[in-house]
matplotlib code that plots the C-alpha trace (Angstrom):
import matplotlib.pyplot as plt

x = [33.7, 31.9, 28.1, 26.7, 23.3, 20.0, 19.6, 18.1, 16.1, 14.2, 10.6, 10.8, 14.2, 13.3, 12.5, 8.9, 7.9, 5.4, 4.6, 8.0, 9.3, 11.8, 9.3, 11.0, 10.2, 6.4, 5.5, 3.3, 2.5, 5.2, 4.7, 6.0, 9.8, 11.7, 15.4, 17.2, 16.9, 13.9, 11.6, 8.0, 6.2, 2.4, 0.5, -1.7, 0.2, 3.1, 1.4, -1.0, 1.5, 0.0, -3.4, -1.6, -0.7, -3.8, -5.0, -2.4, -4.1, -2.3, -3.6, -1.9, 1.5, 2.9, 5.6, 6.2, 10.0, 11.4, 15.1, 17.4, 17.7, 14.4, 12.0, 8.3, 6.3, 2.8, 0.0, 2.1, -0.1, 1.3, -1.1, -0.3, -1.0, -4.4, -5.7, -4.9, -7.9, -7.9, -8.3, -8.5, -12.0, -15.5, -15.6, -13.0, -15.0, -12.7, -14.7, -11.5, -10.8, -14.0, -13.4, -16.0, -15.2, -16.8, -18.9, -20.5, -23.9, -22.5, -20.7, -23.9, -25.7, -23.0, -23.2, -27.0, -26.9, -24.2, -26.4, -29.4, -27.3, -26.0]
y = [18.2, 15.8, 16.3, 16.4, 14.9, 15.9, 16.9, 14.0, 16.4, 17.9, 16.8, 17.0, 16.3, 17.2, 20.8, 21.4, 17.7, 17.3, 13.7, 12.4, 12.8, 11.6, 9.6, 10.0, 13.7, 13.5, 10.6, 11.7, 8.3, 7.4, 3.7, 4.2, 4.4, 5.2, 5.4, 8.3, 8.7, 6.3, 7.9, 7.5, 8.4, 9.0, 10.1, 12.4, 13.6, 12.1, 13.0, 10.1, 7.5, 6.8, 6.0, 3.1, 1.5, -0.6, -2.1, -0.3, 0.0, 1.7, -0.8, -3.7, -2.0, -2.9, -0.8, -0.5, -0.1, 0.7, 0.9, 3.4, 3.9, 2.2, 3.2, 2.8, 2.9, 4.4, 1.9, 0.0, -1.0, -2.3, -4.7, -4.7, -7.3, -5.9, -7.6, -11.1, -13.1, -16.2, -19.2, -22.0, -21.3, -21.9, -18.3, -15.7, -12.8, -10.8, -10.9, -10.3, -7.1, -5.7, -7.0, -9.8, -13.0, -16.0, -18.1, -21.5, -19.7, -17.5, -20.4, -22.4, -19.4, -19.1, -22.9, -22.7, -19.7, -21.4, -24.5, -22.4, -20.7, -23.9]
z = [-16.2, -13.9, -13.3, -9.8, -10.6, -9.0, -5.4, -3.5, -1.4, -4.4, -4.8, -8.6, -10.0, -13.6, -14.0, -15.0, -14.7, -11.9, -12.9, -11.8, -8.2, -5.7, -3.7, -0.3, -0.4, -1.0, 1.4, 4.4, 5.9, 8.5, 7.8, 4.2, 4.2, 0.9, 0.2, -1.5, -5.3, -5.7, -8.1, -9.0, -12.3, -12.5, -15.6, -13.6, -10.5, -8.6, -5.3, -6.0, -4.9, -1.4, -3.1, -4.7, -1.3, -0.7, 2.6, 4.7, 8.0, 10.9, 13.5, 11.7, 12.0, 8.6, 7.0, 3.3, 2.9, -0.6, -1.0, -2.7, -6.5, -7.3, -10.1, -9.6, -12.8, -13.3, -12.3, -9.8, -6.8, -3.5, -1.7, 2.0, 4.7, 5.5, 2.4, 3.7, 4.5, 6.6, 4.2, 6.7, 8.0, 6.7, 5.5, 4.3, 5.7, 7.9, 11.2, 13.3, 11.3, 12.6, 16.2, 15.9, 17.6, 16.0, 18.3, 17.7, 17.1, 14.4, 12.8, 12.7, 11.2, 8.5, 7.8, 7.4, 5.1, 2.9, 2.7, 1.6, -1.0, -2.4]

ax = plt.figure().add_subplot(projection="3d")
ax.plot(x, y, z, "-o")
ax.set_aspect("equal")
plt.show()
């Protein structure tokens, strides 16, 4: 007799196990897309998954897309594009993230502060 396997629409495919879930069925954030049968295991609670997606800001517009039949182990962290800092300037401080436009005056202030610190 051939088995049918778990229902892809169940939250928890293993009866009584709340630490393992089909990820697609617990995601709330519309910018996280997960394929069928991808499962996630968490030592504390499978509902913690979205806490492991770091720097995922709505205004950047990034999407985390995870395919079908994947396994995501406990402790895995996804670092999204919001963590990227500009490396070609005199500072990596994310002024633009806070809507601050650098002017010559601010740049000179930063240069003076960095000279004092060195």
